[in-house]
N, C-alpha and C positions, 0 to 999 in steps of 0.2 A: 571335198575340201582337204586340204593337205593335213598329213600328220606331223607332227614332230615327237619324237620319241628321244626323252633323255633317258640314259642308262646308268644310273645312280651317280648323279649329280652331286657335288657336292660343297659349291657356294651359293650359298643364297640368293645373293645380287644377280647372279647369272640367271639364275630360275626366276626370280622377277623382273628381269628385263626380258625372257622368254615368252613371260605371261602376257607382257605388253607386246608381244611381237604378235603372239597369235590372238589375241585382244582385235588388232588394228589389220591383222590380213585376213581375218574370219580361220586360221588354220586350227587344226585343237593340238593340247598339249598332253601328252603322256609321259609320267614318270615311274621309272622303275626302281625300286626301293632293293638295297636300303638309299636312302638319303641321305647326306653330311649336314644336314640341317633339320630342323623342326618348323612345319609349313606355317607355325604362326610367327616365326620367326621375324623380326622387328626390320630386319636389314631387305628380306622378301618381299616384304611390304611393303618398304618404303621403293623400292627398285620398280616394283610392278605399281606403285602408287594404287589409283583408283580404278584400275584396269581388273583387280579379279573378279568382279561380276561381270565383264564385259568379256570373258575369255573361258575354252573349253578346258577343264585340265582334268585329269586323271589319273589317279596314282596305282600303279601297278604292282603287287607283293615281290614280282618276278620276270623274268621276261618272257617265258612259256606262256603265262597269264597274259601278259599284253599282247604278245603275239594271239592267242586264241580270240582275244574281243576284236584286235585291229583284222585278223585277215587279212593281211596286205596281199595285192598281186606284185606288190615290187615292194621290197624292203632295200634302201642305199644306206651303207654303212658308212659314214665318212671319217677319213682316217687317213694321215700321210704318208701311207703306204698304198693308198688306192692307184690302179691302176686305169683308172680313168679321172679326167676333171669333172667339177662339178656344171659348166659350162656344155659338157658334150653329150648331157641328158636330156631326151627330151620328157619333161615331166607329167603326169597325168594328175588328174585331182586323186585321185586315191592311195597316190604314193604314202608311203613310210618313209620319213629322214631320222635317222638314228645317228645320236651322235653318243661320246663318249664322256666319261667321268674327266674333269678338269686336269686332276694330278698325271693322270696315264693314260687316257685316253682307252678307246675301246679293248677288251682283253680279248686275246688271240683267240678263245673258246666264239667269243662275240662275233667278231669277224670273220670266223669260218663256219656260222652259223648255219644250216642248210636252210634258211628260209631268206638269208641275204642274196640277192638279186645280182647285186655288184659293190665292190670298194670302191670309194670316189675320195679326191682329194681336192681341197684347195690350194691352187699353185701358190707356193712363197718362194722369197728368197733362199738361198740355200744357209744354211747355220743357223738358221732360225727355229726355237723350239717349237710354237704353236701359236694360234690365233685365241683369243677369249672363246670360250662355248658361245656365250650368246651374239659374240659379233659373226661367227660360223655360221651357226643357226640363221643368223639374220641375211646374212650374203645369200644363201641356199634357198631361203624362203622366198627371198624377193624374186631370184633367178626363175624360180619354179612359177611364182605367180604371172611374173610378167609373162612366160609361157603360155599362159592361161589365159591372157588377156585381163588380166586384174578381177578376176570375176567378183562381181559384187563391189566394185570400190566405184566411187563418185569421182571420174575424173572430166577435167576439163580439155575438150577439144583444143589441142595444140595446133600451132600454125606449122605450115610446113617449110618455114625461112630456115634457114640454117642459122644455128647460133655461134657468135665469134667471139 
């Protein structure tokens, strides 16, 4: 099962959307404190709608505690300074996908943490600041899940005809 790790998220709506993402893909969502909001925030609850009970959500007091619990064989840190693109990774079910806070991304100390397997980026046009945190996580989780055969999903068999 893929694991999403948000390091100090700041915007409740993004985390609410990530809760929904975790629920619909079967991924786990892990949050590292401090959080920029209260978990009872109405914006978080509204973004997650009724998916809170369907998602696995764990809050950790710090990164070291999260890593001790998750014991990742591979930890991918998503950053604009990544050396590889997200689509270059051959994902495994137990990977941990690490994303930073909305205002500044992952701090240098986290990007260079000994547990980080690789720093990974999502391609963007030049001179653009960043993608939304929940959107970034969605892109990566769906690529990883696609590579893993959408394990657990109900998928209607598609025809082999080309769509035009």
